[in-house]
mmJSON file of the N, C-alpha and C atoms, coordinates in Angstrom:
{"data_MODEL":{"atom_site":{
"group_PDB":["ATOM","ATOM","ATOM","ATOM","ATOM","ATOM","ATOM","ATOM","ATOM","ATOM","ATOM","ATOM","ATOM","ATOM","ATOM","ATOM","ATOM","ATOM","ATOM","ATOM","ATOM","ATOM","ATOM","ATOM","ATOM","ATOM","ATOM","ATOM","ATOM","ATOM","ATOM","ATOM","ATOM","ATOM","ATOM","ATOM","ATOM","ATOM","ATOM","ATOM","ATOM","ATOM","ATOM","ATOM","ATOM","ATOM","ATOM","ATOM","ATOM","ATOM","ATOM","ATOM","ATOM","ATOM","ATOM","ATOM","ATOM","ATOM","ATOM","ATOM","ATOM","ATOM","ATOM","ATOM","ATOM","ATOM","ATOM","ATOM","ATOM","ATOM","ATOM","ATOM","ATOM","ATOM","ATOM","ATOM","ATOM","ATOM","ATOM","ATOM","ATOM","ATOM","ATOM","ATOM","ATOM","ATOM","ATOM","ATOM","ATOM","ATOM","ATOM","ATOM","ATOM","ATOM","ATOM","ATOM","ATOM","ATOM","ATOM","ATOM","ATOM","ATOM","ATOM","ATOM","ATOM","ATOM","ATOM","ATOM","ATOM","ATOM","ATOM","ATOM","ATOM","ATOM","ATOM","ATOM","ATOM","ATOM","ATOM","ATOM","ATOM","ATOM","ATOM","ATOM","ATOM","ATOM","ATOM","ATOM","ATOM","ATOM","ATOM","ATOM","ATOM","ATOM","ATOM","ATOM","ATOM","ATOM","ATOM","ATOM","ATOM","ATOM","ATOM","ATOM","ATOM","ATOM","ATOM","ATOM","ATOM","ATOM","ATOM","ATOM","ATOM","ATOM","ATOM","ATOM","ATOM","ATOM","ATOM","ATOM","ATOM","ATOM","ATOM","ATOM","ATOM","ATOM","ATOM","ATOM","ATOM","ATOM","ATOM","ATOM","ATOM","ATOM","ATOM","ATOM","ATOM","ATOM","ATOM","ATOM","ATOM","ATOM","ATOM","ATOM","ATOM","ATOM","ATOM","ATOM","ATOM","ATOM","ATOM","ATOM","ATOM","ATOM","ATOM","ATOM","ATOM","ATOM","ATOM","ATOM","ATOM","ATOM","ATOM","ATOM","ATOM","ATOM","ATOM","ATOM","ATOM","ATOM","ATOM","ATOM","ATOM","ATOM","ATOM","ATOM","ATOM","ATOM","ATOM","ATOM","ATOM","ATOM","ATOM","ATOM","ATOM","ATOM","ATOM","ATOM","ATOM","ATOM","ATOM"],
"id":[1,2,3,4,5,6,7,8,9,10,11,12,13,14,15,16,17,18,19,20,21,22,23,24,25,26,27,28,29,30,31,32,33,34,35,36,37,38,39,40,41,42,43,44,45,46,47,48,49,50,51,52,53,54,55,56,57,58,59,60,61,62,63,64,65,66,67,68,69,70,71,72,73,74,75,76,77,78,79,80,81,82,83,84,85,86,87,88,89,90,91,92,93,94,95,96,97,98,99,100,101,102,103,104,105,106,107,108,109,110,111,112,113,114,115,116,117,118,119,120,121,122,123,124,125,126,127,128,129,130,131,132,133,134,135,136,137,138,139,140,141,142,143,144,145,146,147,148,149,150,151,152,153,154,155,156,157,158,159,160,161,162,163,164,165,166,167,168,169,170,171,172,173,174,175,176,177,178,179,180,181,182,183,184,185,186,187,188,189,190,191,192,193,194,195,196,197,198,199,200,201,202,203,204,205,206,207,208,209,210,211,212,213,214,215,216,217,218,219,220,221,222,223,224,225,226,227,228,229,230,231],
"type_symbol":["N","C","C","N","C","C","N","C","C","N","C","C","N","C","C","N","C","C","N","C","C","N","C","C","N","C","C","N","C","C","N","C","C","N","C","C","N","C","C","N","C","C","N","C","C","N","C","C","N","C","C","N","C","C","N","C","C","N","C","C","N","C","C","N","C","C","N","C","C","N","C","C","N","C","C","N","C","C","N","C","C","N","C","C","N","C","C","N","C","C","N","C","C","N","C","C","N","C","C","N","C","C","N","C","C","N","C","C","N","C","C","N","C","C","N","C","C","N","C","C","N","C","C","N","C","C","N","C","C","N","C","C","N","C","C","N","C","C","N","C","C","N","C","C","N","C","C","N","C","C","N","C","C","N","C","C","N","C","C","N","C","C","N","C","C","N","C","C","N","C","C","N","C","C","N","C","C","N","C","C","N","C","C","N","C","C","N","C","C","N","C","C","N","C","C","N","C","C","N","C","C","N","C","C","N","C","C","N","C","C","N","C","C","N","C","C","N","C","C","N","C","C","N","C","C","N","C","C","N","C","C"],
"label_atom_id":["N","CA","C","N","CA","C","N","CA","C","N","CA","C","N","CA","C","N","CA","C","N","CA","C","N","CA","C","N","CA","C","N","CA","C","N","CA","C","N","CA","C","N","CA","C","N","CA","C","N","CA","C","N","CA","C","N","CA","C","N","CA","C","N","CA","C","N","CA","C","N","CA","C","N","CA","C","N","CA","C","N","CA","C","N","CA","C","N","CA","C","N","CA","C","N","CA","C","N","CA","C","N","CA","C","N","CA","C","N","CA","C","N","CA","C","N","CA","C","N","CA","C","N","CA","C","N","CA","C","N","CA","C","N","CA","C","N","CA","C","N","CA","C","N","CA","C","N","CA","C","N","CA","C","N","CA","C","N","CA","C","N","CA","C","N","CA","C","N","CA","C","N","CA","C","N","CA","C","N","CA","C","N","CA","C","N","CA","C","N","CA","C","N","CA","C","N","CA","C","N","CA","C","N","CA","C","N","CA","C","N","CA","C","N","CA","C","N","CA","C","N","CA","C","N","CA","C","N","CA","C","N","CA","C","N","CA","C","N","CA","C","N","CA","C","N","CA","C","N","CA","C","N","CA","C","N","CA","C","N","CA","C","N","CA","C","N","CA","C"],
"label_alt_id":[null,null,null,null,null,null,null,null,null,null,null,null,null,null,null,null,null,null,null,null,null,null,null,null,null,null,null,null,null,null,null,null,null,null,null,null,null,null,null,null,null,null,null,null,null,null,null,null,null,null,null,null,null,null,null,null,null,null,null,null,null,null,null,null,null,null,null,null,null,null,null,null,null,null,null,null,null,null,null,null,null,null,null,null,null,null,null,null,null,null,null,null,null,null,null,null,null,null,null,null,null,null,null,null,null,null,null,null,null,null,null,null,null,null,null,null,null,null,null,null,null,null,null,null,null,null,null,null,null,null,null,null,null,null,null,null,null,null,null,null,null,null,null,null,null,null,null,null,null,null,null,null,null,null,null,null,null,null,null,null,null,null,null,null,null,null,null,null,null,null,null,null,null,null,null,null,null,null,null,null,null,null,null,null,null,null,null,null,null,null,null,null,null,null,null,null,null,null,null,null,null,null,null,null,null,null,null,null,null,null,null,null,null,null,null,null,null,null,null,null,null,null,null,null,null,null,null,null,null,null,null],
"label_comp_id":["UNK","UNK","UNK","UNK","UNK","UNK","UNK","UNK","UNK","UNK","UNK","UNK","UNK","UNK","UNK","UNK","UNK","UNK","UNK","UNK","UNK","UNK","UNK","UNK","UNK","UNK","UNK","UNK","UNK","UNK","UNK","UNK","UNK","UNK","UNK","UNK","UNK","UNK","UNK","UNK","UNK","UNK","UNK","UNK","UNK","UNK","UNK","UNK","UNK","UNK","UNK","UNK","UNK","UNK","UNK","UNK","UNK","UNK","UNK","UNK","UNK","UNK","UNK","UNK","UNK","UNK","UNK","UNK","UNK","UNK","UNK","UNK","UNK","UNK","UNK","UNK","UNK","UNK","UNK","UNK","UNK","UNK","UNK","UNK","UNK","UNK","UNK","UNK","UNK","UNK","UNK","UNK","UNK","UNK","UNK","UNK","UNK","UNK","UNK","UNK","UNK","UNK","UNK","UNK","UNK","UNK","UNK","UNK","UNK","UNK","UNK","UNK","UNK","UNK","UNK","UNK","UNK","UNK","UNK","UNK","UNK","UNK","UNK","UNK","UNK","UNK","UNK","UNK","UNK","UNK","UNK","UNK","UNK","UNK","UNK","UNK","UNK","UNK","UNK","UNK","UNK","UNK","UNK","UNK","UNK","UNK","UNK","UNK","UNK","UNK","UNK","UNK","UNK","UNK","UNK","UNK","UNK","UNK","UNK","UNK","UNK","UNK","UNK","UNK","UNK","UNK","UNK","UNK","UNK","UNK","UNK","UNK","UNK","UNK","UNK","UNK","UNK","UNK","UNK","UNK","UNK","UNK","UNK","UNK","UNK","UNK","UNK","UNK","UNK","UNK","UNK","UNK","UNK","UNK","UNK","UNK","UNK","UNK","UNK","UNK","UNK","UNK","UNK","UNK","UNK","UNK","UNK","UNK","UNK","UNK","UNK","UNK","UNK","UNK","UNK","UNK","UNK","UNK","UNK","UNK","UNK","UNK","UNK","UNK","UNK","UNK","UNK","UNK","UNK","UNK","UNK"],
"label_asym_id":["A","A","A","A","A","A","A","A","A","A","A","A","A","A","A","A","A","A","A","A","A","A","A","A","A","A","A","A","A","A","A","A","A","A","A","A","A","A","A","A","A","A","A","A","A","A","A","A","A","A","A","A","A","A","A","A","A","A","A","A","A","A","A","A","A","A","A","A","A","A","A","A","A","A","A","A","A","A","A","A","A","A","A","A","A","A","A","A","A","A","A","A","A","A","A","A","A","A","A","A","A","A","A","A","A","A","A","A","A","A","A","A","A","A","A","A","A","A","A","A","A","A","A","A","A","A","A","A","A","A","A","A","A","A","A","A","A","A","A","A","A","A","A","A","A","A","A","A","A","A","A","A","A","A","A","A","A","A","A","A","A","A","A","A","A","A","A","A","A","A","A","A","A","A","A","A","A","A","A","A","A","A","A","A","A","A","A","A","A","A","A","A","A","A","A","A","A","A","A","A","A","A","A","A","A","A","A","A","A","A","A","A","A","A","A","A","A","A","A","A","A","A","A","A","A","A","A","A","A","A","A"],
"label_entity_id":["1","1","1","1","1","1","1","1","1","1","1","1","1","1","1","1","1","1","1","1","1","1","1","1","1","1","1","1","1","1","1","1","1","1","1","1","1","1","1","1","1","1","1","1","1","1","1","1","1","1","1","1","1","1","1","1","1","1","1","1","1","1","1","1","1","1","1","1","1","1","1","1","1","1","1","1","1","1","1","1","1","1","1","1","1","1","1","1","1","1","1","1","1","1","1","1","1","1","1","1","1","1","1","1","1","1","1","1","1","1","1","1","1","1","1","1","1","1","1","1","1","1","1","1","1","1","1","1","1","1","1","1","1","1","1","1","1","1","1","1","1","1","1","1","1","1","1","1","1","1","1","1","1","1","1","1","1","1","1","1","1","1","1","1","1","1","1","1","1","1","1","1","1","1","1","1","1","1","1","1","1","1","1","1","1","1","1","1","1","1","1","1","1","1","1","1","1","1","1","1","1","1","1","1","1","1","1","1","1","1","1","1","1","1","1","1","1","1","1","1","1","1","1","1","1","1","1","1","1","1","1"],
"label_seq_id":[1,1,1,2,2,2,3,3,3,4,4,4,5,5,5,6,6,6,7,7,7,8,8,8,9,9,9,10,10,10,11,11,11,12,12,12,13,13,13,14,14,14,15,15,15,16,16,16,17,17,17,18,18,18,19,19,19,20,20,20,21,21,21,22,22,22,23,23,23,24,24,24,25,25,25,26,26,26,27,27,27,28,28,28,29,29,29,30,30,30,31,31,31,32,32,32,33,33,33,34,34,34,35,35,35,36,36,36,37,37,37,38,38,38,39,39,39,40,40,40,41,41,41,42,42,42,43,43,43,44,44,44,45,45,45,46,46,46,47,47,47,48,48,48,49,49,49,50,50,50,51,51,51,52,52,52,53,53,53,54,54,54,55,55,55,56,56,56,57,57,57,58,58,58,59,59,59,60,60,60,61,61,61,62,62,62,63,63,63,64,64,64,65,65,65,66,66,66,67,67,67,68,68,68,69,69,69,70,70,70,71,71,71,72,72,72,73,73,73,74,74,74,75,75,75,76,76,76,77,77,77],
"pdbx_PDB_ins_code":[null,null,null,null,null,null,null,null,null,null,null,null,null,null,null,null,null,null,null,null,null,null,null,null,null,null,null,null,null,null,null,null,null,null,null,null,null,null,null,null,null,null,null,null,null,null,null,null,null,null,null,null,null,null,null,null,null,null,null,null,null,null,null,null,null,null,null,null,null,null,null,null,null,null,null,null,null,null,null,null,null,null,null,null,null,null,null,null,null,null,null,null,null,null,null,null,null,null,null,null,null,null,null,null,null,null,null,null,null,null,null,null,null,null,null,null,null,null,null,null,null,null,null,null,null,null,null,null,null,null,null,null,null,null,null,null,null,null,null,null,null,null,null,null,null,null,null,null,null,null,null,null,null,null,null,null,null,null,null,null,null,null,null,null,null,null,null,null,null,null,null,null,null,null,null,null,null,null,null,null,null,null,null,null,null,null,null,null,null,null,null,null,null,null,null,null,null,null,null,null,null,null,null,null,null,null,null,null,null,null,null,null,null,null,null,null,null,null,null,null,null,null,null,null,null,null,null,null,null,null,null],
"Cartn_x":[10.822,9.17,8.5,8.031,7.541,6.267,6.032,4.547,3.58,3.864,1.923,2.195,3.594,3.115,3.03,3.477,2.788,1.294,0.41,-0.832,-1.287,-0.978,-1.048,-1.795,-0.275,-0.129,-1.189,-1.409,-2.212,-3.446,-3.914,-5.36,-5.705,-5.067,-4.994,-5.022,-4.229,-4.135,-5.382,-6.151,-7.239,-8.31,-8.277,-9.322,-10.483,-9.927,-10.814,-10.079,-10.201,-9.852,-9.778,-8.65,-8.048,-8.994,-10.097,-11.277,-12.157,-11.686,-12.423,-12.054,-10.56,-9.451,-9.943,-9.723,-9.94,-11.136,-12.478,-13.45,-13.613,-11.997,-12.668,-11.773,-10.956,-9.946,-10.386,-11.872,-11.944,-11.821,-11.387,-10.513,-11.633,-11.033,-11.658,-11.401,-11.65,-10.988,-10.01,-10.279,-9.199,-8.352,-8.335,-7.216,-6.474,-6.658,-5.846,-5.128,-6.069,-5.234,-3.861,-4.056,-3.105,-1.899,-2.356,-1.256,-0.374,-1.075,-0.652,0.044,0.164,0.996,2.346,1.898,2.724,3.977,2.994,4.13,4.213,3.397,3.34,2.15,2.339,1.668,2.357,1.917,2.046,2.513,3.341,3.731,2.24,1.711,0.416,-1.157,-0.568,-1.417,-1.319,-0.308,-0.303,-0.628,-0.683,-1.15,-2.329,-3.165,-4.353,-4.891,-4.288,-4.153,-4.55,-4.013,-3.486,-4.846,-5.463,-6.19,-7.389,-8.022,-8.764,-8.725,-7.645,-8.186,-7.561,-7.814,-7.632,-5.876,-4.705,-3.376,-2.376,-1.418,-0.406,0.54,1.365,1.997,3.863,4.334,5.781,6.996,6.963,8.36,9.531,10.952,11.929,12.785,13.727,15.183,15.893,15.833,16.223,18.102,19.014,20.037,21.113,21.984,21.704,21.97,21.983,21.81,20.34,19.532,18.286,17.615,18.447,17.831,17.006,15.991,15.041,15.104,15.449,15.608,14.241,12.91,12.001,11.947,10.939,10.709,9.18,8.626,7.371,6.939,5.241,5.054,4.486,3.957,3.737,3.043,2.003,0.28,-0.006,-0.501,-1.782,-2.455,-3.867,-5.125,-5.551],
"Cartn_y":[-6.569,-6.993,-5.245,-5.433,-3.749,-3.597,-2.537,-1.906,-2.156,-3.009,-3.714,-5.356,-5.694,-7.503,-6.916,-6.024,-5.275,-5.612,-4.599,-4.387,-6.03,-6.945,-7.858,-9.069,-9.121,-9.809,-9.023,-7.864,-7.338,-7.862,-7.311,-8.221,-8.957,-10.531,-11.16,-12.254,-10.887,-11.446,-10.797,-9.893,-8.529,-9.703,-10.569,-11.629,-10.313,-9.484,-8.382,-8.895,-8.277,-8.289,-7.729,-7.308,-5.784,-5.433,-5.232,-4.565,-3.577,-5.01,-4.088,-2.991,-3.258,-2.186,-0.896,-1.082,-0.539,0.629,-0.287,0.912,1.909,1.337,1.238,2.849,2.848,3.721,4.985,4.855,5.74,5.601,4.794,4.024,2.8,3.257,2.434,1.226,-0.336,-1.336,-1.346,-1.322,-1.21,-0.16,0.908,1.785,1.598,1.003,0.599,-0.636,-1.66,-2.85,-2.382,-1.203,-1.153,-0.101,0.397,0.851,-0.271,-1.017,-2.217,-2.849,-2.983,-3.599,-2.485,-1.848,-0.97,-0.636,-1.046,-0.716,0.817,1.91,2.919,3.749,2.919,3.078,4.0,5.203,6.034,6.108,6.599,6.549,7.071,8.311,8.934,7.389,7.274,5.553,4.487,4.522,3.427,3.68,4.92,5.576,5.625,6.128,5.813,4.044,3.616,2.131,1.644,1.961,1.553,2.398,3.438,4.121,3.292,3.149,2.143,0.798,-0.04,-1.268,-0.977,0.313,0.193,-0.388,-0.522,-0.797,0.412,-0.112,0.364,0.849,1.966,1.442,2.496,1.366,2.663,2.251,3.609,3.42,4.059,3.201,4.181,3.085,3.398,2.907,2.216,1.026,0.34,0.083,0.556,0.368,-1.353,-1.734,-3.184,-3.35,-2.094,-2.034,-1.771,-1.946,-1.114,0.127,1.072,1.375,2.262,2.711,3.731,5.118,5.403,6.42,6.237,7.092,7.13,8.42,7.89,8.306,9.0,10.406,10.66,10.437,10.575,10.53,8.821,8.561,7.454,7.489,6.581,6.986,5.848,5.404,4.779,5.266,3.792,3.414,2.992],
"Cartn_z":[-2.875,-3.14,-3.274,-4.631,-4.577,-4.455,-4.073,-3.948,-4.176,-5.766,-6.032,-5.182,-5.479,-4.363,-3.297,-2.142,-1.371,-0.797,-1.981,-1.852,-2.329,-3.49,-3.546,-2.03,-1.432,-0.247,0.827,0.95,2.121,1.99,1.141,-0.386,0.299,0.498,0.744,2.198,2.444,3.911,4.56,3.887,4.238,3.929,2.917,2.455,1.455,1.187,0.083,-1.301,-2.284,-3.813,-4.267,-4.84,-5.622,-5.838,-6.895,-7.096,-5.827,-4.931,-3.681,-3.208,-2.909,-2.484,-3.185,-4.385,-6.068,-5.379,-5.474,-4.993,-2.929,-2.035,-0.661,-1.032,-2.188,-2.229,-3.168,-3.693,-4.518,-6.572,-6.23,-7.443,-8.78,-9.917,-10.351,-10.879,-10.615,-10.61,-11.416,-12.971,-14.224,-13.867,-13.361,-13.331,-12.017,-11.558,-10.088,-10.78,-11.387,-11.306,-12.48,-13.897,-14.419,-13.89,-12.535,-11.786,-10.679,-10.668,-9.901,-10.993,-12.464,-13.385,-13.752,-13.573,-14.095,-12.647,-11.652,-10.355,-9.954,-10.83,-9.907,-9.049,-8.188,-7.442,-6.577,-5.542,-4.825,-3.684,-3.016,-1.441,-0.928,-1.219,-0.614,-1.493,-2.409,-2.742,-1.141,-0.954,-0.211,1.575,2.06,2.941,3.157,1.273,1.763,1.928,0.893,1.252,2.898,3.551,4.637,6.054,4.934,6.398,5.306,4.449,4.137,4.855,4.598,5.628,7.239,8.07,8.988,9.534,8.75,8.907,9.205,9.753,9.194,8.169,7.388,6.472,6.611,6.611,6.543,5.983,5.511,4.604,5.364,5.175,5.668,4.8,5.542,4.96,6.17,6.6,7.684,7.556,8.662,8.578,8.935,9.148,9.344,10.785,11.471,12.709,13.8,12.798,13.088,12.834,12.943,12.935,11.672,12.013,10.988,10.243,8.706,8.654,7.943,8.29,7.824,6.413,5.235,4.571,4.303,4.565,4.842,6.062,6.263,7.731,7.687,9.126,9.184,10.011,9.854,10.358,11.203,12.248,12.828,12.792,12.357,12.14,13.149],
"occupancy":[1.0,1.0,1.0,1.0,1.0,1.0,1.0,1.0,1.0,1.0,1.0,1.0,1.0,1.0,1.0,1.0,1.0,1.0,1.0,1.0,1.0,1.0,1.0,1.0,1.0,1.0,1.0,1.0,1.0,1.0,1.0,1.0,1.0,1.0,1.0,1.0,1.0,1.0,1.0,1.0,1.0,1.0,1.0,1.0,1.0,1.0,1.0,1.0,1.0,1.0,1.0,1.0,1.0,1.0,1.0,1.0,1.0,1.0,1.0,1.0,1.0,1.0,1.0,1.0,1.0,1.0,1.0,1.0,1.0,1.0,1.0,1.0,1.0,1.0,1.0,1.0,1.0,1.0,1.0,1.0,1.0,1.0,1.0,1.0,1.0,1.0,1.0,1.0,1.0,1.0,1.0,1.0,1.0,1.0,1.0,1.0,1.0,1.0,1.0,1.0,1.0,1.0,1.0,1.0,1.0,1.0,1.0,1.0,1.0,1.0,1.0,1.0,1.0,1.0,1.0,1.0,1.0,1.0,1.0,1.0,1.0,1.0,1.0,1.0,1.0,1.0,1.0,1.0,1.0,1.0,1.0,1.0,1.0,1.0,1.0,1.0,1.0,1.0,1.0,1.0,1.0,1.0,1.0,1.0,1.0,1.0,1.0,1.0,1.0,1.0,1.0,1.0,1.0,1.0,1.0,1.0,1.0,1.0,1.0,1.0,1.0,1.0,1.0,1.0,1.0,1.0,1.0,1.0,1.0,1.0,1.0,1.0,1.0,1.0,1.0,1.0,1.0,1.0,1.0,1.0,1.0,1.0,1.0,1.0,1.0,1.0,1.0,1.0,1.0,1.0,1.0,1.0,1.0,1.0,1.0,1.0,1.0,1.0,1.0,1.0,1.0,1.0,1.0,1.0,1.0,1.0,1.0,1.0,1.0,1.0,1.0,1.0,1.0,1.0,1.0,1.0,1.0,1.0,1.0,1.0,1.0,1.0,1.0,1.0,1.0,1.0,1.0,1.0,1.0,1.0,1.0],
"B_iso_or_equiv":[0.0,0.0,0.0,0.0,0.0,0.0,0.0,0.0,0.0,0.0,0.0,0.0,0.0,0.0,0.0,0.0,0.0,0.0,0.0,0.0,0.0,0.0,0.0,0.0,0.0,0.0,0.0,0.0,0.0,0.0,0.0,0.0,0.0,0.0,0.0,0.0,0.0,0.0,0.0,0.0,0.0,0.0,0.0,0.0,0.0,0.0,0.0,0.0,0.0,0.0,0.0,0.0,0.0,0.0,0.0,0.0,0.0,0.0,0.0,0.0,0.0,0.0,0.0,0.0,0.0,0.0,0.0,0.0,0.0,0.0,0.0,0.0,0.0,0.0,0.0,0.0,0.0,0.0,0.0,0.0,0.0,0.0,0.0,0.0,0.0,0.0,0.0,0.0,0.0,0.0,0.0,0.0,0.0,0.0,0.0,0.0,0.0,0.0,0.0,0.0,0.0,0.0,0.0,0.0,0.0,0.0,0.0,0.0,0.0,0.0,0.0,0.0,0.0,0.0,0.0,0.0,0.0,0.0,0.0,0.0,0.0,0.0,0.0,0.0,0.0,0.0,0.0,0.0,0.0,0.0,0.0,0.0,0.0,0.0,0.0,0.0,0.0,0.0,0.0,0.0,0.0,0.0,0.0,0.0,0.0,0.0,0.0,0.0,0.0,0.0,0.0,0.0,0.0,0.0,0.0,0.0,0.0,0.0,0.0,0.0,0.0,0.0,0.0,0.0,0.0,0.0,0.0,0.0,0.0,0.0,0.0,0.0,0.0,0.0,0.0,0.0,0.0,0.0,0.0,0.0,0.0,0.0,0.0,0.0,0.0,0.0,0.0,0.0,0.0,0.0,0.0,0.0,0.0,0.0,0.0,0.0,0.0,0.0,0.0,0.0,0.0,0.0,0.0,0.0,0.0,0.0,0.0,0.0,0.0,0.0,0.0,0.0,0.0,0.0,0.0,0.0,0.0,0.0,0.0,0.0,0.0,0.0,0.0,0.0,0.0,0.0,0.0,0.0,0.0,0.0,0.0],
"pdbx_formal_charge":[null,null,null,null,null,null,null,null,null,null,null,null,null,null,null,null,null,null,null,null,null,null,null,null,null,null,null,null,null,null,null,null,null,null,null,null,null,null,null,null,null,null,null,null,null,null,null,null,null,null,null,null,null,null,null,null,null,null,null,null,null,null,null,null,null,null,null,null,null,null,null,null,null,null,null,null,null,null,null,null,null,null,null,null,null,null,null,null,null,null,null,null,null,null,null,null,null,null,null,null,null,null,null,null,null,null,null,null,null,null,null,null,null,null,null,null,null,null,null,null,null,null,null,null,null,null,null,null,null,null,null,null,null,null,null,null,null,null,null,null,null,null,null,null,null,null,null,null,null,null,null,null,null,null,null,null,null,null,null,null,null,null,null,null,null,null,null,null,null,null,null,null,null,null,null,null,null,null,null,null,null,null,null,null,null,null,null,null,null,null,null,null,null,null,null,null,null,null,null,null,null,null,null,null,null,null,null,null,null,null,null,null,null,null,null,null,null,null,null,null,null,null,null,null,null,null,null,null,null,null,null],
"auth_seq_id":[1,1,1,2,2,2,3,3,3,4,4,4,5,5,5,6,6,6,7,7,7,8,8,8,9,9,9,10,10,10,11,11,11,12,12,12,13,13,13,14,14,14,15,15,15,16,16,16,17,17,17,18,18,18,19,19,19,20,20,20,21,21,21,22,22,22,23,23,23,24,24,24,25,25,25,26,26,26,27,27,27,28,28,28,29,29,29,30,30,30,31,31,31,32,32,32,33,33,33,34,34,34,35,35,35,36,36,36,37,37,37,38,38,38,39,39,39,40,40,40,41,41,41,42,42,42,43,43,43,44,44,44,45,45,45,46,46,46,47,47,47,48,48,48,49,49,49,50,50,50,51,51,51,52,52,52,53,53,53,54,54,54,55,55,55,56,56,56,57,57,57,58,58,58,59,59,59,60,60,60,61,61,61,62,62,62,63,63,63,64,64,64,65,65,65,66,66,66,67,67,67,68,68,68,69,69,69,70,70,70,71,71,71,72,72,72,73,73,73,74,74,74,75,75,75,76,76,76,77,77,77],
"auth_comp_id":["UNK","UNK","UNK","UNK","UNK","UNK","UNK","UNK","UNK","UNK","UNK","UNK","UNK","UNK","UNK","UNK","UNK","UNK","UNK","UNK","UNK","UNK","UNK","UNK","UNK","UNK","UNK","UNK","UNK","UNK","UNK","UNK","UNK","UNK","UNK","UNK","UNK","UNK","UNK","UNK","UNK","UNK","UNK","UNK","UNK","UNK","UNK","UNK","UNK","UNK","UNK","UNK","UNK","UNK","UNK","UNK","UNK","UNK","UNK","UNK","UNK","UNK","UNK","UNK","UNK","UNK","UNK","UNK","UNK","UNK","UNK","UNK","UNK","UNK","UNK","UNK","UNK","UNK","UNK","UNK","UNK","UNK","UNK","UNK","UNK","UNK","UNK","UNK","UNK","UNK","UNK","UNK","UNK","UNK","UNK","UNK","UNK","UNK","UNK","UNK","UNK","UNK","UNK","UNK","UNK","UNK","UNK","UNK","UNK","UNK","UNK","UNK","UNK","UNK","UNK","UNK","UNK","UNK","UNK","UNK","UNK","UNK","UNK","UNK","UNK","UNK","UNK","UNK","UNK","UNK","UNK","UNK","UNK","UNK","UNK","UNK","UNK","UNK","UNK","UNK","UNK","UNK","UNK","UNK","UNK","UNK","UNK","UNK","UNK","UNK","UNK","UNK","UNK","UNK","UNK","UNK","UNK","UNK","UNK","UNK","UNK","UNK","UNK","UNK","UNK","UNK","UNK","UNK","UNK","UNK","UNK","UNK","UNK","UNK","UNK","UNK","UNK","UNK","UNK","UNK","UNK","UNK","UNK","UNK","UNK","UNK","UNK","UNK","UNK","UNK","UNK","UNK","UNK","UNK","UNK","UNK","UNK","UNK","UNK","UNK","UNK","UNK","UNK","UNK","UNK","UNK","UNK","UNK","UNK","UNK","UNK","UNK","UNK","UNK","UNK","UNK","UNK","UNK","UNK","UNK","UNK","UNK","UNK","UNK","UNK","UNK","UNK","UNK","UNK","UNK","UNK"],
"auth_asym_id":["A","A","A","A","A","A","A","A","A","A","A","A","A","A","A","A","A","A","A","A","A","A","A","A","A","A","A","A","A","A","A","A","A","A","A","A","A","A","A","A","A","A","A","A","A","A","A","A","A","A","A","A","A","A","A","A","A","A","A","A","A","A","A","A","A","A","A","A","A","A","A","A","A","A","A","A","A","A","A","A","A","A","A","A","A","A","A","A","A","A","A","A","A","A","A","A","A","A","A","A","A","A","A","A","A","A","A","A","A","A","A","A","A","A","A","A","A","A","A","A","A","A","A","A","A","A","A","A","A","A","A","A","A","A","A","A","A","A","A","A","A","A","A","A","A","A","A","A","A","A","A","A","A","A","A","A","A","A","A","A","A","A","A","A","A","A","A","A","A","A","A","A","A","A","A","A","A","A","A","A","A","A","A","A","A","A","A","A","A","A","A","A","A","A","A","A","A","A","A","A","A","A","A","A","A","A","A","A","A","A","A","A","A","A","A","A","A","A","A","A","A","A","A","A","A","A","A","A","A","A","A"],
"auth_atom_id":["N","CA","C","N","CA","C","N","CA","C","N","CA","C","N","CA","C","N","CA","C","N","CA","C","N","CA","C","N","CA","C","N","CA","C","N","CA","C","N","CA","C","N","CA","C","N","CA","C","N","CA","C","N","CA","C","N","CA","C","N","CA","C","N","CA","C","N","CA","C","N","CA","C","N","CA","C","N","CA","C","N","CA","C","N","CA","C","N","CA","C","N","CA","C","N","CA","C","N","CA","C","N","CA","C","N","CA","C","N","CA","C","N","CA","C","N","CA","C","N","CA","C","N","CA","C","N","CA","C","N","CA","C","N","CA","C","N","CA","C","N","CA","C","N","CA","C","N","CA","C","N","CA","C","N","CA","C","N","CA","C","N","CA","C","N","CA","C","N","CA","C","N","CA","C","N","CA","C","N","CA","C","N","CA","C","N","CA","C","N","CA","C","N","CA","C","N","CA","C","N","CA","C","N","CA","C","N","CA","C","N","CA","C","N","CA","C","N","CA","C","N","CA","C","N","CA","C","N","CA","C","N","CA","C","N","CA","C","N","CA","C","N","CA","C","N","CA","C","N","CA","C","N","CA","C","N","CA","C","N","CA","C","N","CA","C","N","CA","C"],
"pdbx_PDB_model_num":[1,1,1,1,1,1,1,1,1,1,1,1,1,1,1,1,1,1,1,1,1,1,1,1,1,1,1,1,1,1,1,1,1,1,1,1,1,1,1,1,1,1,1,1,1,1,1,1,1,1,1,1,1,1,1,1,1,1,1,1,1,1,1,1,1,1,1,1,1,1,1,1,1,1,1,1,1,1,1,1,1,1,1,1,1,1,1,1,1,1,1,1,1,1,1,1,1,1,1,1,1,1,1,1,1,1,1,1,1,1,1,1,1,1,1,1,1,1,1,1,1,1,1,1,1,1,1,1,1,1,1,1,1,1,1,1,1,1,1,1,1,1,1,1,1,1,1,1,1,1,1,1,1,1,1,1,1,1,1,1,1,1,1,1,1,1,1,1,1,1,1,1,1,1,1,1,1,1,1,1,1,1,1,1,1,1,1,1,1,1,1,1,1,1,1,1,1,1,1,1,1,1,1,1,1,1,1,1,1,1,1,1,1,1,1,1,1,1,1,1,1,1,1,1,1,1,1,1,1,1,1]
}}}
């Protein structure tokens, strides 16, 4: 699943539009939609989205035994 797909799925589950999410993270809906279409949503933007929606975002490699190798900081909001 791409970052763009994750954002779209999150919006569905949180019952908000992509445009509303864009406004909450300080971007124009047009600019944010372009990023989603290009698949260029950054890790920092994913963290901002998590903060804006009060959810947790993790980025990690998960080994077969379940061990996670984390990339970046994991925050709870």
